[in-house]
N, C-alpha and C positions, 0 to 999 in steps of 0.2 A: 429438459432442466427447467423444474418446477420454478415460476413466475407469479409476482403478486402483483393485480393491478390497482395502481395508486394516483392520487390527485395530486398535483401542485398546490400546496395549500397556503404558501407566503414564500416570497423572493424578497431579499434584503441585502442590499452592499454591505460588505465587513472590511471595511479599508479599502484602499484604493486596487483594483482590479479582481476581487474576490467577491462572489456573488452565494450566500446563503440560501439554499433551497429547502423548504421543510416541505415533506412528502405525510400525507396521511393514508389510509388505506379505503380504495371508493367505497367497501360498504359500510365502512364506520366502524369496525370493530377493530381492537386492538391489533398490531403488526405482530411478525414473528421476534419470538424473543433472541438475542443478540450479547454477544461480551464485549466486555469496551477494546476496542483495536480493531473489530470486525469492518467488513468492506460489504457492498452489495453492487453487482453490477444493473447500470440504468442502461434500460433499450430505449433510445430517444426517436422521436419521429422521423428523423433523416436516415433512420436504417443502421447509425452506429451503434455500438454499444460500447461503456465506458465503464469502468472502475472508480467507486470514490467510498471513502471511509465514512464511515457513520460519526458523526463529531457529539451524537447528544447522549445524554445519562441512560444507560441501558434499562432503567428501571421505568424509564419514562415510555410506555409502550405504546401509547396513542399518538406518535411520529419518530420520522426518521429526520434526523436535520445532516445535510450535507454543507458541504462548502467549496468551490468550484475556483481554480484560479484563473483568469484569462489569459491562456499562453498564448505570446506575440508568435509562436510557431506552432498554433495549433491548428492538429490533425482534420479537427472537424468537431471534435467533441466541446470543447470548453467553449469555440467560436458559437455554436449552436446555443450552448445552454445562457451565455451572455446574451445572445442577440435575438433570439427567439423565442426561448420558454417563456409562458406567460403562466399566471396565475389560472388556475382551473383547468389546466392540462391533465390528461391522461396518459400515467404511462405504464411499463409493468417493469419490475425490477425481481431480481433472483432473490432467494433465500440470502440472510446473512451468514456469512462462512471468513473465517479469523485462522491468520497465518502469523498472529502478533498479538497475542493476549497476554495480560498479566498474569505472571509469576507468583506461587507463595514465597513469601516473604515479607520482612518487615518495610523499614525506610525506601520508598522510591524515586528515585531520580530521572525526572522526563525533560529530556531536551529536544525540542521542534526546532526546523529551521524553515521561516517561510509557510507556505499550506501544508509541512507535514503537522500544522498544530492538531487537525481535524481528529487524528485518532487519540492525540494524548490530553486532548479536551475531554472526550470519553471517557479514558482512564482515569485525568484528574477527578471526574464526577462520580465514579466508581469508587476510587480512594474515598473519598470525601465522606459518601456513604457508610464504608466500613469504620473509619476511622482511622484510617492508617496514616501516617503519615509522610507527606512527600515535598519535593520542590519540584518546581515548573520553571524551565528557561527558557524563552520563547525570542528568537533572532528574525528580525526583520530589518530590511534595508535603512525603513525610514519607519518614523511614528506612525505614520498616515498609511503605513500599509497592515499595520494591526488589525487580526480580525477577530471578535468576537469581547470588544472593548466595554461592554456592559457587563459580561460575565468577569472578565476581572477588577473592574470596580468593583462587584458586590462582594471579593473576597470570598476566601475557604475558610472555614474553621480550624482544618486539619492540614494545611498547605500553605506553602508561600510561592507567590508568583511574581517571577522577575522577568521584565522584559527589556531585552537589548536592542539597541538600533545602531546600524552600522557607521551612517552617517555621521553619528556621535560618539566616534574612536570605542565604540564598544561591541568590536564583531568576534566572531569566534577566534582570528586569528590573534585579535587584539588580546584577547584573554578568555580563560574558558572557568565556570562554575568553580569556587571552592571547594565544594560536596564532590566535583570530580576528583580533587585528588587525595581524599579520603576515604578509599575503598575500605566495605565493611564486609563480614562475613553474610550479614542479612540485608544487605542493600542491593535492588535492583537497579538498571539502567536504561531506559529505553529512549531510544532515538529513532526521529521521523524527521525526514527533510530532503534536499538533494543529494546527490549520490556523493560530490567533492566535502560537504560538510559532514554527512556522516563518516567517511574515510577519516577526516580530520581529527574528529571527537574521537572515534572510536580508535583509532590511532595512540591519541592523549592516553585515552582511558588505558590504555595495554601497558604505557610506558609509566603509567602513575599505580599499578598493578592489580587492576579489575582483572577477574578471570573470563573468559571467554563465556561460560553458561551464565554470568549473569550479565552480560551483554545483549540486547535485544535490539534490532531493528527493522524500518520497513522504509524502503524507498518510494520518493515519489516521480522518479524521473529513474531512466537505465543508466546503469554503467557501462562504460566505453571499454568494451571486455576486446583484448587482440587476440587473434586467432593466432592460433600456434604456428600455421603457415597457409598457404594459399589453399581456399577451400576448394574441395574436390567432390565431387558427384558421390553417393551410396546409395542403398536400396534399404528401405523401410518394410517391414512385413508386419501387417496386422495378423495377431495370432488368432484371434476369432476366426478367420474367415479363410487366411492363407494367402490374400493378397498382398502381391509384391510391388511398391511404387518404386520409380528412378527420382530421386532429388536432386537436380542437377545444383551446380555453381550458383549460387545468389537466389534460390530459392528457398522459402522453409518449408519442413515438416508438414504444418499446418495449411499452407498453401495446397500442396499437392494433394492431399488429403481429403480437401474440400473440394479440391477440382475432379477428384476422383468418387465423389459421393460419399465421403465417410464424414460421418458429422465429428467435432471437434468443437471441444467447448472453449472459447476465447473472449477472450475480456481486454486487459491492456495490449495484447500483441506485442510487449516489447519486454517479458520475462521478467516483469516487477511484481504480481499478482498471485500468481501461482494457479489460475485458473486450469490451464491446459497441462500440468504435470500430469504425466501418463508414467507408470511401471513399465521397465526395459527387462527384457525376460532373457535376452542374448546381443551381444556385442557391448562396445566402450563407446560411451558418452562424452563429444566434445561440449559440455558445460558451459553456456553464456549467458544463462539466466541470473539475477542477483534477489531471489527470490529462497533458495535454499541455502542455507550455512554452508561451511567447507565440509564439515564433515557429514552433512548429509550425501553432498554430493559424491566422497568418500567411502561411503557406506556401502556395503553387497549388494543389498536392493535398492539400486539405483532409480530414481525417475529423472524422466528427459521433458523439457519445456520443449512442447510442438510449436511455438510461436518464432525461437529463436537458436535452439540450440541445434545441432549438429553430431554427426556417427564419427567416431575415429577408427573404427572398421569398415568394411566394403557394405556391410548388411546390419540391421539394426533391429531387433524384434521386438515390438511394443504389446502390453496387455489392453487392446483397444477392441 
């Protein structure tokens, strides 16, 4: 996978437990282009690779702006960024990729929960630049948790910004935006945040008459997906080499392949980023990712998230 050498140009607190990271190219040139909603893999000096959405405007190619929440149960990524990352540090990042882009259409409704604001800020910047009307609703626990306060204070000509604080009685369960209650053919809904937050908003949108094709979302935490039954072992065959590996109960396909010397593109390792999605040539997938839509999981041409999904058949053949 192609990587880009970058330098940490600035670090800034963005509300409680949020840290903005500004990255610039090591050679001082423009960074690769990206679309609003895109993310990059950041290769940290402690050997971890983590996926972060780009919050900056796509037309500003001199930097990428990320924002990382300090997770209480960090698996090492957010803890490293908050505790050890310093201005001047050199890192490598992947080329930007997107599974959560803006669609053609009129008015856009953006709804973020917590750190899910990062890709939606980039979308807001794009909509502002193109003169497309939008509403952005940003839900936080307390106002002290709000990231990018200076940007909201500056305002947008084409967008209305609404910040909702749960402790002030303005949580998603207390009430949702009026715009969610009035779907239109040319309106698109974009959601990003914790899985429970998005499930709640999505369910409400469907009840209000939104069509599935107009609802776009990206998770910032894995969903809890119940297995159909007790996990059983199965075989995975790599089509390009004919190698067959045994995946026992409690192990992931990705872990088994890596142990066997097969290169696997990994990032989140939780089924929320799509980095390890791999075409399936034969077999039935037990999908446990949250990056693919229900329609994609039912499509004739299947893809499997190697980091979390399993097989319902005794063997599955992957195009790797």
